[in-house]
N, C-alpha and C positions, 0 to 999 in steps of 0.2 A: 109959220112952220119952222121947226128947228133944223139946224144944219144936218144933224144925223138923219132926220126923216127925209130931207132932200137927197142926201147921198144914197140912202136906201132906195128911194124912188128911181133915181138915175140908174142904180145897179139893177133893180128889178126890170126896168124898161129895156136895158141892154140884154138881159136874159130872155125876155119875151121876144125881142126882135130877132135874136139869134135862133130861138126855137122856131119862130114862124118864118124864118128865111126872108125877113122883110127889110134887112139892112141894105143900105146902098153900098156898104163896104164890109169886108170881113173883119171881125175882131180877132186880134192876135192872142193866142195862148202864150202867156209869159210866166217867167219865174222871177218873183220879187224877193230880194234878199236884204235883210237889215240886221244890224246889231241891236241888242236889247237896250233899254233905256238906262239913264244914269242910275248908279247904284250907291248904296251906303253899306256900312258894315252889316253883314247878315245877322239877324237876331231871331230868337225863337218866338213861337206864337205866344200871345198873351200880353200883359201890360209891361212892355220892355222899357219904355222911356218914362222915368218918373215925372217929367214935365208934361207928358202927354200919355196918360194911362190908356187911351183908346187907340194908340198907334198900332197898326197902320190903318185901322178902320176909320180914323178921323178924316182921311182923304182918299180912302179906297172903298168906302161904303157905297158910293154911287156906282162903282164898277161891280163889286161883289160883296153884298151885305152878309153873305154866309162865310166869308173868309174865316179860317183857313181851308174851308171846303168849297170846291168849285163844281157847280152842276154842269157837267159837259161830257158828252160821249166821246170816247177816244179809242184809238187802236194802237197797240205797240208793234212797231216794225221789227221784224226778225233781223238778226245779225246778218243774214244772207241778203237782206234787202227785200225779202218777200213781205207783202202786205196782206195780212189775214182778212178774209171776207167778213168775219164776225167781230164786232167791237169787243174790247176787253173790259169795258166798264162805262159807267155813266156819271161817276163822281170822282173828282181829282182832289186829293187831300195833300196839302203841302205842310212842311215843318217850319218854314221860315218865310220872311218877307224881306227882299233885298233892294227894292227900288227906293230911291230917295223921293222926296215930294216932286222934284223937278222931273225925275224919271217917270213917276206915275202920271203927272200932268202931260208929259210928252206922249205917253202911250194913249191917253184919252183923246188928245188932240189929233194924233195920227189916225185914230179910228174915225174921226169926224171928217178928215180931209182927204185921206188916201183913196177911198172908193170913187169919188167924183174925178179925182186926178187920173186914175187909171182909165176911166171911161173916156176922158178927154184925150188920153194917149192911145186910144183905139185898142184897149186891152180887154180881154174877156174877164168876166167876174171871177173872183177867187172861189174855187170849189175844193181846194185842198190846202191845209195849213200844216207845216212841219216845224217841230221844235224839239229841244232836249226835254226828256221827261223830268218833271219836278217831283215825281213820286218816289219816296224812299224804297229801296230794295235791299236784299241781303248784301251786306258788305258796303253799301252806299247809303248811309243813314241821312245825309244832308245834301242831296243834289241841289244845284243852284236853281231857284225858281224864276230868275230874272227874265230869261227869254220867253218863258211861258206867260209870265205876268204881263210883259209888254205886248204880247200877242192877244191876250184874252179879251180886251175890250172890243176887238174886231170880230171875234167868233162866239161871243156869249149870246144868249137869248136877248134880243133887242139890239144887238150890234149889227153892223152892215153885212156880215157874212155868217149868220148863225147856222147855216146848213153845210158849211164847209166841212169836209172830212178831216178830223184832227189826227195826225200821225205823230206819235211820240217816239223818240229815238232813245233806246236804252244805252246807258253808259258802258262802253266797251272799246277803249282806245287801242288796245293791242299794240302798244308801243308807238302809236301815231298821235296826232293832235285832233283828229275827227273820229267820232264813234263809227264802228264798223258798219252798222246798219245804214247810216247816211252815206258813207263812202261807197257802199255797193249800189245804193239808189243812184248816185251820181255816175258811177262807172257804167251802170246799166242804162243810163239815160232814161231813168224812170221817175224823175221828179214830177213830171207833169201828169195830171189825170187826163182822161179822154174828153172831159166835158167842160174844161175851163182852165183857169190859171192857178199857180201855186204861190203861196206866201210862206217864206222861210225866215225864222228868227233864230239867231245863234249868238254865241259869245265871241269876244275878240280873238281868243286863242284859236278856235276852230275856223273862224272866218279868214283870219289874216296870218296868225302865227304869234309867237312870243316876242319877237323883235319888231318894234313899231316901225323901224326904218327899212325893213326888208320883208317882202312877201314870201312866206314859206311855201315851197312847192307842194307840200302836203295839204295845204289849207283848202277850204271850200272855194274861196274866190279864185285861187290859182287853178284848181281843177276845172271849175266852170269856165274860167277865162281861156284855158287851153282848149277846151271843147269848142269855144266860140271863136277861136283863132288867136294867133300870137299878137296881132295888133290890139285886140281887146284885153289880153293879159297885160300888155304894156300900158294900156289906158288905165286899168285898175291900179297898177303900180304908180302911175303918174299922179292919180288923184290922192293916193296915200291911204293910210290906215283908216278904216271906217269909224266914224264918230258915233257915239251912242244915240240911237233912235234918230239919227240926223243924216246919215248917208244911205241913199236908196239905190240899189242896183236892179235894173230891169233888163233881164235877158230875154230878147225877142227872137222870133224866127229869123232865118237867113243870116245867122251869126251877127246880129245887131245887138249891141249893148249900149244902154243909156244910163248914166249915173247922175243922180240929183242930190242936192242938199235940201233938207227940210228944216224949217225954223218953226218950232211948235208955238212960239210966242205970237208970231205974225200969221202962221198957217201957210206961208209961202214955200213953193218949191223952186229951186234954182238949178238950171242945168250946169253940170260940171264938164270941163273939157280937158 
C-alpha cells in the first residue's frame, strides 16, 4: 500500500471517528500555514527550456497531466472577506509555472507526509484550503502560481484532501502586503470552517514581509501571532523567516502555536523552539 493511500486512510478514519463521536479524544481544528515551494524564474506555458521541451510536464505530469489547466472547483473570496455559497468555477487555468524541480518535489512529498502528521498531532482533517488566485484577471495578467501549485497535490482528485473547499484570494493589496480578502478573513477570525481545519499557502512577502530580518506587523504571521498572544508572536520572530515549503505553522485552540521544520528529502518533521 502506498504512502498516499495510508495517509488518506488515516485521514478518512479520523473523519469517521469524529462524525460518529467515537474518539477517545477531541480533534482540534487548526490553521496550518506554509510558504510555497522553491521557485525558479517564471516562464510562460509551452516549451520554455530548449534542453527540456516538456518542461514543466516532465516532472509535473504525475500531479497534473492537464497543465496549464487544473480540474478543481474553487470559490473567489470577496474583498470584504465574504465567502460566496456558490463556487465560481471548476477549472483553473494558469499562465506560468514557477516551481523548480525541488519545489515541485517538496510539494509532492508534503502531500504524502502532512496528512498523517496532522492526525498524529490530534488535528482535524483539512476541509478548507486558502491561497492566492493564480487566475489572470483584468490588470493582473501574470499572478504568481507558486502558492497554488504547492497546495494542489493535496487538494487534487486522488490527493489526501480532495473535498476541501478551495478559497482563492484576489489580488487587492490596497497599499498593504496582504490582499484585502485575506486580511478581512483574519480580522474577522473567519479562517476556520465549521467542520475541520484550514490549510493556507502564501508567499514570503505576505507571510513575513519584505525584510527577512524583521517581521512586518502587517504580515499574515504577525496578525495571527498577535491573535494567538504576544508570546507566540515572539516565537514566530525567534524562529525567523519561513523557508520555502519547509516551515510549518500550526495554530491550535487555546492560543497554542507549534512550528515545525519539514525535510522533503527525508520526510521528517522537527519541532522548532
